[in-house]
C-alpha positions as CSV (number, residue, x, y, z in Angstrom):
1,M,2.2,9.3,-100.5
2,L,0.2,11.4,-98.1
3,N,-1.9,8.4,-97.1
4,F,1.3,6.3,-96.5
5,N,2.8,9.1,-94.2
6,A,-0.5,9.3,-92.3
7,F,-0.4,5.5,-91.8
8,I,3.1,5.8,-90.4
9,S,2.2,8.6,-88.1
10,N,-0.9,6.8,-86.8
11,S,1.3,3.6,-86.3
12,R,3.8,5.5,-84.2
13,R,1.0,6.9,-82.1
14,V,-0.5,3.4,-81.4
15,A,3.0,2.1,-80.5
16,A,3.6,5.0,-78.1
17,F,0.2,4.6,-76.5
18,G,1.0,0.8,-76.0
19,A,4.3,1.5,-74.6
20,F,2.7,4.0,-72.1
21,T,-0.1,1.5,-71.1
22,I,2.5,-1.3,-70.5
23,G,4.6,1.1,-68.3
24,A,1.6,2.1,-66.4
25,I,0.6,-1.5,-65.7
26,A,4.2,-2.3,-64.6
27,F,4.3,0.8,-62.3
28,S,0.9,-0.2,-60.7
29,G,2.2,-3.7,-59.9
30,S,5.4,-2.5,-58.3
31,A,3.9,0.4,-56.4
32,A,2.6,-1.7,-53.6
33,A,6.1,-3.0,-53.0
34,T,8.2,0.0,-53.4
35,P,7.1,3.7,-53.7
36,V,8.2,5.3,-56.9
37,Q,8.8,9.0,-57.3
38,L,6.9,10.1,-60.3
39,F,8.3,13.6,-60.3
40,P,11.9,13.6,-59.2
41,F,12.0,17.3,-59.0
42,L,9.4,17.4,-56.2
43,P,10.5,16.3,-52.6
44,L,8.8,13.2,-51.1
45,P,6.9,13.8,-47.8
46,P,9.0,12.6,-44.8
47,M,8.5,9.0,-43.9
48,Q,7.0,8.4,-40.3
49,A,8.8,5.8,-38.2
50,A,6.6,3.2,-36.6
51,P,5.9,4.0,-32.9
52,P,8.1,2.2,-30.5
53,P,6.6,-0.8,-28.7
54,T,4.7,-0.1,-25.5
55,V,6.7,-1.1,-22.4
56,E,4.7,-1.8,-19.3
57,A,6.1,-0.5,-16.0
58,A,7.2,-3.1,-13.6
59,P,4.5,-3.7,-11.0
60,S,5.3,-1.9,-7.7
61,D,4.8,-3.6,-4.2
62,E,2.3,-1.1,-3.1
63,G,-0.5,-2.7,-1.2
64,V,1.5,-5.8,-0.6
65,V,0.9,-7.1,2.9
66,R,4.2,-7.9,4.7
67,E,4.1,-10.7,7.2
68,L,5.1,-9.9,10.7
69,P,8.2,-11.7,12.2
70,A,7.2,-14.9,14.0
71,R,7.7,-13.4,17.5
72,L,5.2,-10.7,16.7
73,R,2.4,-12.8,15.4
74,R,-0.7,-13.3,17.5
75,Q,-0.3,-16.6,19.4
76,I,-1.3,-18.4,22.6
77,V,1.6,-18.6,25.1
78,N,2.3,-19.9,28.5
79,Y,2.0,-17.0,31.0
80,A,3.0,-17.2,34.6
81,R,2.1,-13.6,35.8
82,R,-0.7,-13.6,38.3
83,E,-3.5,-11.5,36.7
84,T,-7.2,-12.0,36.5
85,P,-8.4,-13.5,33.3
86,G,-9.4,-10.7,30.9
87,T,-6.6,-8.4,32.0
88,V,-4.5,-6.6,29.5
89,V,-0.8,-6.4,30.2
90,I,1.5,-4.2,28.1
91,D,5.1,-5.4,28.1
92,T,6.6,-2.1,26.9
93,P,10.3,-3.1,26.5
94,N,9.5,-6.4,24.6
95,T,6.7,-4.7,22.5
96,Y,4.1,-7.4,23.5
97,L,0.6,-7.1,24.6
98,Y,-0.8,-10.0,26.7
99,Y,-4.5,-10.8,27.0
100,V,-4.7,-13.0,30.0
101,L,-6.8,-16.2,29.4
102,G,-6.2,-17.9,32.8
103,N,-4.9,-21.3,33.7
104,G,-1.4,-20.1,33.0
105,Q,-2.0,-18.9,29.4
106,A,-2.5,-15.7,27.5
107,I,-2.8,-14.5,23.9
108,R,0.2,-12.5,22.9
109,Y,0.2,-9.8,20.3
110,G,3.1,-7.8,18.8
111,I,2.7,-4.1,19.3
112,G,4.3,-0.7,18.7
113,V,4.9,1.4,21.8
114,G,6.1,4.9,22.7
115,R,9.4,6.3,21.3
116,D,12.1,7.4,23.6
117,G,10.8,10.0,26.0
118,F,7.1,9.0,25.3
119,T,6.8,5.7,27.2
120,W,4.7,5.6,30.3
121,S,3.5,3.0,32.9
122,G,0.7,2.5,35.3
123,V,-2.7,0.9,35.6
124,Q,-5.8,2.1,33.6
125,S,-9.0,0.8,32.5
126,V,-10.8,0.7,29.1
127,S,-13.2,3.7,29.2
128,K,-14.5,3.7,25.6
129,K,-14.4,1.5,22.6
130,A,-14.8,2.7,18.9
131,E,-14.8,1.1,15.5
132,W,-13.0,3.0,12.7
133,P,-12.6,5.9,15.1
134,D,-12.1,9.5,14.2
135,W,-8.8,11.0,15.2
136,T,-8.4,14.4,16.9
137,P,-4.9,15.0,17.9
138,P,-4.5,16.3,21.5
139,P,-3.2,19.8,21.9
140,E,0.1,18.4,23.3
141,M,0.6,16.6,20.0
142,I,-0.4,19.6,17.9
143,A,2.2,21.8,19.8
144,R,4.9,19.3,19.0
145,Q,3.7,18.7,15.4
146,P,1.7,21.8,14.2
147,Y,1.4,20.4,10.6
148,L,-1.0,17.6,11.8
149,P,-4.7,17.8,10.9
150,R,-7.0,19.0,13.6
151,H,-9.4,16.3,12.9
152,M,-9.5,13.3,10.6
153,A,-12.5,11.1,10.0
154,G,-12.3,7.3,10.5
155,G,-11.3,5.1,7.7
156,P,-8.4,3.0,6.2
157,G,-6.2,6.1,6.0
158,N,-6.7,7.1,9.7
159,P,-3.7,6.6,11.9
160,L,-6.0,4.9,14.6
161,G,-6.8,2.2,12.2
162,A,-9.8,-0.2,12.5
163,R,-10.4,-0.1,16.2
164,A,-9.6,1.9,19.3
165,M,-9.8,1.3,23.1
166,Y,-9.5,4.5,25.2
167,L,-7.5,4.3,28.4
168,G,-9.2,6.1,31.3
169,G,-9.1,9.8,31.2
170,T,-5.7,9.9,29.5
171,V,-4.9,10.8,25.9
172,Y,-3.6,7.2,25.3
173,R,-5.3,4.5,23.4
174,I,-4.8,0.9,22.3
175,H,-5.5,1.1,18.6
176,G,-4.9,-0.3,15.1
177,T,-2.6,1.3,12.6
178,N,-2.3,1.9,8.8
179,A,1.5,1.3,9.1
180,P,1.9,-2.3,10.2
181,E,5.6,-2.1,9.5
182,T,5.9,-0.1,12.8
183,I,4.8,-3.1,14.9
184,G,7.7,-4.1,17.2
185,T,9.2,-0.6,17.3
186,H,9.3,2.3,19.6
187,V,7.5,4.9,17.5
188,S,4.4,6.4,19.0
189,S,3.6,9.2,21.2
190,G,2.5,6.9,24.0
191,C,-0.3,5.0,22.4
192,I,-0.2,1.2,22.0
193,R,-0.7,0.1,18.3
194,L,-1.5,-3.3,16.8
195,T,-2.2,-4.4,13.2
196,N,-5.8,-3.9,12.2
197,E,-6.3,-7.6,12.2
198,D,-5.0,-8.0,15.7
199,V,-6.7,-5.0,17.2
200,T,-10.0,-6.2,15.7
201,D,-9.5,-9.6,17.5
202,L,-8.5,-7.9,20.8
203,Y,-11.4,-5.5,20.6
204,S,-13.8,-8.5,20.4
205,R,-12.5,-9.8,23.7
206,V,-12.1,-6.5,25.8
207,N,-15.0,-4.8,27.4
208,V,-15.3,-1.3,28.9
209,G,-13.9,-1.5,32.3
210,T,-11.2,-4.0,31.4
211,K,-8.0,-3.5,33.5
212,V,-4.9,-2.6,31.6
213,V,-1.4,-2.8,33.2
214,V,1.3,-1.0,31.4
215,L,4.8,-2.1,32.5
216,P,7.7,0.5,32.5
217,M,10.7,0.2,30.1
218,D,13.0,-1.2,32.9
219,R,10.6,-3.9,33.8
220,R,10.5,-6.9,31.4
221,A,7.8,-9.4,31.8
222,D,9.6,-12.2,29.8
223,L,6.9,-14.6,31.0
224,G,5.4,-15.6,27.8
225,T,6.6,-18.7,25.9
226,S,4.8,-20.1,22.9
227,V,2.6,-23.2,23.4
228,R,3.8,-25.9,21.1
């Protein structure tokens, strides 16, 4: 009788072990698909949501070169004004600079000129030329705009741009600009500005001693028509 009871007890243990083994195998197969809470009385760690997809910022238009209007682009034009070839004429009201070629023609450039109250006129000559010039604002400009730097080394960020041609003993210059959108406007303190590309072209043609004629606001040249 004792042996029979022991046999029954052992059989029950084997069955229980088999049931546990089958359950463990079933659990391991489903664990990869769905997490199972083995101990319901213990809280599960919080689930972390997947990070949101990265959204790239829309590209800005910084650094984009904006094309000048047709009338302000460098071009050869018919020019009837009687000036010696090589003379530079500043047509202040029309925001043009003419480099006289002779034979009734000139190269016309779009320029920026002095704002209201800062235009001037007269005849000067180029006294100095400089590539990527330093900028030292004159005392008169510092007095009006005390926040300006007292000196700035030449370079792409310099307001004088790539080239400068100094006019006699005045504080005025024909120079490039790092703000090409101002070409065709009345914006400066009296200097004549061109795009860096145009001022580099003009610089290659102009010599020290070149005559520069600056027309007043009330005197329009209106003599330059494009050569077709």
